[in-house]
C-alpha positions in Angstrom: 2.3 -17.1 -37.5 0.1 -15.7 -34.8 -0.3 -18.1 -31.9 -2.5 -18.0 -28.9 -2.7 -20.2 -25.9 -4.3 -19.7 -22.6 -3.2 -22.3 -20.0 -4.1 -22.7 -16.3 -1.1 -24.1 -14.4 -2.4 -27.3 -12.9 0.8 -29.3 -13.2 2.1 -27.8 -10.0 -1.0 -28.3 -8.0 -3.4 -31.1 -9.1 -6.2 -29.9 -6.8 -6.2 -26.1 -7.6 -9.2 -24.3 -6.0 -12.0 -23.0 -8.2 -12.1 -19.3 -9.2 -14.8 -18.6 -6.6 -12.5 -20.0 -3.9 -9.2 -18.4 -5.0 -7.9 -15.7 -2.7 -4.9 -14.8 -4.9 -5.1 -14.7 -8.7 -2.6 -13.9 -11.3 -2.6 -13.3 -15.1 0.8 -13.8 -16.7 1.1 -12.5 -20.4 4.1 -12.8 -22.6 4.1 -11.4 -26.2 7.1 -12.1 -28.3 6.1 -13.6 -31.7 5.2 -10.3 -33.4 4.0 -10.4 -37.0 4.8 -6.9 -38.0 7.7 -5.7 -35.9 10.8 -7.1 -34.1 10.3 -10.3 -32.3 11.2 -10.6 -28.6 12.9 -13.9 -27.5 12.7 -13.7 -23.7 9.0 -13.1 -22.9 8.3 -16.8 -23.5 10.9 -17.7 -20.9 10.0 -14.9 -18.5 6.4 -15.9 -18.1 7.4 -19.5 -17.2 9.6 -18.3 -14.2 7.0 -15.7 -13.1 4.2 -18.3 -13.2 6.2 -20.7 -11.2 7.2 -18.0 -8.8 3.6 -16.9 -8.3 2.6 -20.5 -7.5 5.4 -20.6 -5.0 4.1 -17.3 -3.5 0.7 -18.9 -2.8 -1.3 -17.7 -5.8 -4.3 -20.0 -6.0 -5.1 -19.4 -9.7 -2.4 -18.6 -12.2 -3.3 -18.1 -15.8 -0.5 -18.0 -18.4 -1.1 -16.6 -21.9 1.5 -16.2 -24.8 1.5 -14.3 -28.1 -1.9 -12.7 -27.8 -3.5 -11.0 -30.8 -5.8 -8.1 -29.9 -9.0 -10.1 -29.6 -7.4 -12.8 -27.5 -5.8 -10.1 -25.3 -9.2 -8.5 -24.7 -10.7 -11.9 -23.9 -7.9 -12.7 -21.5 -8.5 -9.5 -19.6 -12.3 -10.0 -19.5 -12.0 -13.5 -18.2 -9.4 -12.5 -15.6 -11.6 -9.6 -14.4 -14.2 -12.2 -13.3 -11.6 -14.1 -11.4 -10.2 -11.0 -9.7 -13.6 -9.8 -8.5 -13.6 -10.3 -4.7 -10.0 -11.7 -4.6 -7.6 -10.8 -1.9 -4.8 -10.1 -4.4 -4.9 -9.8 -8.2 -1.7 -9.5 -10.1 -1.1 -9.0 -13.8 2.4 -9.4 -15.3 3.0 -8.4 -18.9 6.2 -8.9 -20.9 6.3 -7.6 -24.5 6.3 -4.4 -26.5 4.8 -1.4 -24.8 4.8 2.3 -25.9 3.6 5.7 -24.8 1.5 7.7 -27.3 -1.4 10.2 -27.2 -0.5 10.8 -23.6 -1.3 7.2 -22.7 0.4 3.8 -22.3 -0.3 1.0 -24.7 0.5 -2.7 -24.7 1.0 -4.2 -28.1 -0.7 -7.4 -29.3 1.2 -9.6 -31.7 -1.0 -8.8 -34.7 -0.7 -5.0 -34.4 0.3 -3.1 -37.5 0.0 0.5 -36.2 0.6 2.4 -39.4 -0.6 5.5 -37.6 -1.1 6.5 -33.9 -4.8 6.7 -34.8 -4.8 2.9 -35.0 -3.9 2.5 -31.4 -7.4 2.3 -29.9 -8.3 -0.4 -32.4 -5.1 -2.5 -32.4 -3.5 -1.9 -29.0 -4.4 -2.3 -25.4 -4.8 0.8 -23.3 -3.1 0.3 -19.9 -6.2 1.7 -18.2 -8.2 -1.3 -19.5 -5.6 -3.7 -18.0 -6.0 -1.9 -14.7 -9.7 -2.4 -14.8 -9.2 -6.1 -14.9 -7.9 -6.1 -11.3 -10.3 -3.5 -10.0 -12.4 -5.9 -8.0 -9.6 -7.2 -5.8 -8.5 -5.8 -2.5 -4.8 -5.6 -3.4 -4.1 -4.8 -7.1 -0.7 -5.3 -8.8 0.3 -4.4 -12.3 3.8 -5.4 -13.3 5.1 -4.2 -16.7 8.2 -5.7 -18.2 7.3 -3.9 -21.4 9.4 -0.7 -21.6 11.1 -1.7 -24.8 11.7 0.7 -27.7 8.8 1.9 -29.8 9.0 -0.1 -33.0 6.2 1.8 -34.7 6.4 5.5 -33.9 9.2 6.4 -36.3 6.9 6.0 -39.2 4.0 8.0 -37.7 2.9 11.3 -39.0 4.7 14.5 -37.9 3.4 16.0 -34.7 2.4 12.7 -33.2 2.6 12.9 -29.4 4.6 9.8 -28.8 7.9 8.9 -27.2 10.4 6.7 -29.0 11.5 4.9 -25.9 9.7 3.5 -22.8 6.5 4.1 -21.0 5.2 7.1 -19.1 4.5 7.0 -15.3 0.9 6.6 -14.2 -1.1 7.9 -11.3 -3.5 5.2 -10.2 -5.4 5.0 -6.9 -5.3 1.7 -5.0 -2.9 0.0 -7.5 0.7 -1.0 -7.2 2.3 -0.5 -10.6 5.9 -1.6 -11.1 7.6 -0.6 -14.4 10.7 -2.4 -15.6 12.3 1.0 -16.3 11.8 4.6 -15.3 9.7 6.9 -17.6 11.4 7.4 -20.9 13.9 4.5 -20.4 13.9 1.1 -22.1 14.2 -2.3 -20.4 16.8 -4.8 -21.3 15.7 -8.1 -22.8 18.6 -9.8 -21.1 21.3 -12.2 -22.4 20.7 -15.2 -20.0 17.3 -16.3 -21.3 15.3 -14.0 -19.0 15.2 -10.3 -18.5 17.0 -8.9 -15.5 13.6 -7.5 -14.3 11.8 -10.9 -14.6 14.7 -12.7 -12.9 14.5 -10.4 -9.9 10.7 -10.5 -9.7 10.7 -14.3 -9.7 13.2 -14.3 -6.9 11.4 -11.8 -4.6 7.7 -12.6 -5.3 7.7 -15.8 -3.0 10.1 -14.2 -0.4 8.7 -14.8 3.1 8.2 -11.9 5.5 8.4 -9.4 2.7 5.6 -6.7 2.5 4.5 -6.3 -1.1 5.0 -2.5 -0.7 8.7 -3.2 -0.6 8.8 -5.4 -3.7 9.5 -2.6 -6.1 12.5 -1.4 -4.1 14.1 -4.9 -3.9 13.7 -5.4 -7.7 15.1 -1.9 -8.3 18.3 -2.7 -6.4 18.8 -6.0 -8.3 18.2 -4.5 -11.7 20.4 -1.5 -11.1 23.2 -3.9 -10.2 22.6 -6.3 -13.1 22.6 -3.5 -15.7 25.4 -1.4 -14.1 22.9 1.4 -13.4 21.6 1.7 -17.0 18.1 0.4 -16.2 16.1 1.8 -13.2 12.8 0.1 -12.4 10.1 2.6 -11.3 7.2 2.2 -8.9 3.9 4.0 -8.9 2.1 3.1 -5.6 -1.1 4.3 -4.1 -2.1 1.3 -1.9 -2.5 0.9 1.8 0.6 1.5 4.0 -0.2 -1.4 6.2 2.2 -4.2 5.3 0.6 -6.9 3.0 2.4 -10.2 2.9 2.0 -12.5 -0.2 3.7 -15.2 1.8 2.2 -15.2 5.3 4.4 -14.6 8.2 5.1 -17.7 10.4 6.5 -18.2 13.8 9.2 -20.3 12.3 10.3 -17.8 9.8 13.8 -16.4 10.3 13.8 -13.0 12.1 14.5 -10.2 9.6 17.9 -8.5 9.8 18.0 -5.3 12.0 18.0 -3.1 8.9 14.9 -4.7 7.5 13.2 -4.4 10.9 13.8 -0.7 10.7 12.3 -0.4 7.3 9.3 -2.5 8.4 8.8 -0.3 11.4 8.7 2.8 9.2 6.3 1.1 6.8 4.0 -0.1 9.6 4.0 3.4 11.1 3.2 5.0 7.8 0.3 2.6 7.3 -1.1 3.4 10.8 -0.9 7.1 10.1 -2.6 6.7 6.8 -5.4 4.6 8.3 -5.7 6.9 11.4 -7.5 4.3 13.5 -7.2 2.5 16.8 -6.7 -0.8 14.9 -3.8 0.6 12.8 -1.9 2.1 15.8 -2.5 -1.1 17.8 -1.0 -3.2 15.0 2.1 -1.0 15.2 2.4 -1.4 18.9 1.9 -5.2 18.7 4.8 -5.4 16.3 7.0 -2.8 17.9 6.0 -2.3 21.6 9.2 -0.4 22.3 9.5 1.2 18.9 10.5 4.8 18.3 6.9 5.8 17.7 5.4 3.7 20.6 4.7 6.8 22.7 2.9 8.6 20.0 1.0 5.5 19.0 -0.3 5.1 22.5 -1.3 8.8 22.6 -3.1 8.5 19.3 -5.0 5.4 20.5 -6.2 7.4 23.6 -7.2 10.3 21.4 -9.1 8.2 18.9 -10.8 6.3 21.6 -12.3 9.5 22.9 -12.9 11.0 19.5 -12.9 8.5 16.6 -12.9 11.4 14.1 -9.8 13.0 15.4 -7.2 13.9 12.8 -3.7 12.9 13.7 -1.0 15.3 12.4 1.6 13.6 10.3 5.1 13.0 11.6 7.1 12.2 8.5 7.0 12.8 4.8 9.7 10.3 3.9 8.9 7.9 1.2 9.6 4.2 2.1 11.5 1.5 0.3 13.5 -1.5 1.3 16.6 -0.3 3.2 20.0 -1.3 1.7 21.8 -4.1 3.5 24.4 -3.0 6.0 27.3 -4.0 3.7 26.2 -1.4 1.1 26.8 2.3 1.2 23.9 4.3 2.6 21.4 5.4 -0.1 21.4 9.0 -1.0 18.3 11.0 0.0 16.6 13.3 -2.5 15.1 16.5 -1.1 12.5 18.5 -3.1 12.1 22.1 -2.0 11.3 25.7 -3.1 8.3 24.5 -5.2 6.6 27.5 -6.9 3.6 27.1 -9.1 2.8 30.1 -11.4 -0.4 30.3 -13.5 0.6 31.4 -17.0 -2.7 30.7 -18.8 -6.1 30.0 -17.3 -9.3 28.9 -18.9 -10.9 28.1 -15.6 -13.7 25.9 -14.5 -16.6 25.7 -16.9 -14.7 28.0 -19.3 -15.7 31.0 -17.2 -12.3 32.0 -16.1 -12.9 31.0 -12.5 -9.8 30.1 -10.4 -8.3 26.6 -10.8 -8.4 24.5 -7.6 -5.1 22.7 -7.5 -3.0 20.2 -5.5 0.2 18.2 -5.9 0.2 14.4 -5.8 3.3 12.3 -5.7 3.5 8.7 -7.1 4.5 7.7 -3.5 1.1 8.6 -2.3 2.0 11.9 -0.7 0.0 15.0 -1.4 0.0 18.8 -0.9 -2.1 20.1 0.6 -2.1 17.0 2.8 -5.8 16.5 3.4 -7.6 14.3 0.9 -10.1 17.1 0.0 -7.8 20.1 0.5 -7.0 22.3 -2.5 -5.7 25.8 -3.2 -7.1 28.4 -5.6 -5.0 30.2 -8.2 -5.7 32.7 -11.0 -3.8 33.9 -14.1 -0.7 35.8 -13.1 -0.8 34.4 -9.5 1.7 32.0 -8.0 1.7 29.7 -5.1 4.8 28.6 -3.0 4.6 25.3 -1.3 5.8 26.0 2.3 7.5 22.7 2.9 10.1 20.3 1.5 9.8 16.6 0.8 12.4 13.8 1.2 12.6 10.6 -0.8 15.2 7.8 -1.2 14.6 7.2 -4.9 13.7 9.4 -7.9 10.0 10.1 -8.0 7.5 12.0 -10.0 4.6 14.3 -9.0 1.5 15.6 -10.8 -0.1 19.0 -10.7 -3.8 18.2 -10.6 -6.9 20.3 -10.9 -10.0 19.5 -8.8 -13.1 19.2 -10.9 -16.7 19.9 -10.0 -17.8 16.3 -9.8 -15.5 15.2 -7.1 -12.5 14.0 -9.2 -9.4 15.6 -10.5 -7.6 16.1 -13.9 -3.9 15.9 -14.5 -2.4 19.2 -15.8 1.0 17.7 -16.1 3.6 15.3 -14.6 7.2 16.1 -13.6 9.8 13.4 -13.2 12.4 14.6 -10.7 15.2 12.3 -11.9 18.3 12.1 -9.7 20.3 15.2 -10.7 20.6 18.1 -8.2 19.7 21.7 -9.2 16.9 24.2 -9.7 14.6 23.5 -12.5 11.6 25.1 -14.3 9.1 23.1 -16.2 6.0 24.3 -18.1 2.9 22.1 -17.8 -0.1 22.4 -20.1 -3.2 20.5 -19.7 -7.0 20.9 -19.3 -6.7 24.2 -21.2 -4.4 25.8 -18.7 -0.6 26.5 -18.6 1.5 26.5 -15.4 5.2 27.2 -14.8 6.6 25.1 -12.0 10.0 25.9 -10.4 11.6 23.6 -7.9 15.0 22.6 -6.3 16.4 19.1 -6.0 19.2 18.4 -3.6 21.0 15.2 -2.7 22.5 14.1 0.6 
């Protein structure tokens, strides 16, 4: 039987602020009682601990919804969009079935039948619509404990572009997206009443003195340990590098361990470089007056004071995550180098065979060329070699994107680097063009 309930948690706080006053809002959805496919036991338990954790983390308005049919799912998103508009932080957590098909990610309501992939727009929820529900907030978080197996795709027609397992990575501006498992993987439902992913999220969400940008890395470490390495959470982040604390820092808070201070310094410096303002570099100096970038921060402040439009050259291309505690072995670094992009087939802008205007964009927020409006041109038979390497401390993905004539860009294809060393060649086909991308991955 399809059940729907939408409950605002008032038991924990009798005097909860109104939606207009709320600074942090959360929508917690758990779908488990499916009518036409396998039931999931843990989502009902997962949403309880996540809702309690969100309250503990200072969320003013927490809405919990269970076993949503498609119409109820749409209404919940529409109602939450109004709450998220103007909020400081808006977070959506979803536990339930989720699949990739037609090149998109879909969340599955409990009444879905999905006899064909053509039914998806009518019976499922496009992840893009869920992201729109948080679009009015300053800090936007989408957390998906939904990378279960695809219970419908095996019966779909031949040629359907769908994966049997997991969800695909996404590229979203100004949104922190945390997947329970890497692209193509599935997430464990757990044997203790809660999924390993939900257990870790509930533990870290209210953690004091923890920038939200490090949340995914902390969860990743926990889940890898709990699943003996079989499940690897994945983060797609394109939000400010300036640390954002769900639980405000206080003078009485315990000082972070030296390793965490090092990670915080790198994060704060990365945010200052991205913001490229006197305010950003001053915030770094206020926290780390004798830090390793203190000299350059002072120079940048002087330069920007004289010329507010000055462009500060980047210092590092290292992706940030929470550093491992000292008792653990040092994490391996992944280096991406020797990237070569070759145009195999080209339709070109407006179908006239004009050169494509390309750039690479990583899910960590990095880009090549580095400038936000910089691109490079390429024609059929031509190739382009990226004259630099990139370092990361976790597997990442990058997209080959084509600049369009209206100021946006289209994704030609996405490459998931994985964590295996070697030289690889992948063919990407999208927007009526084909490209062959060769690259080398090394580990240290």
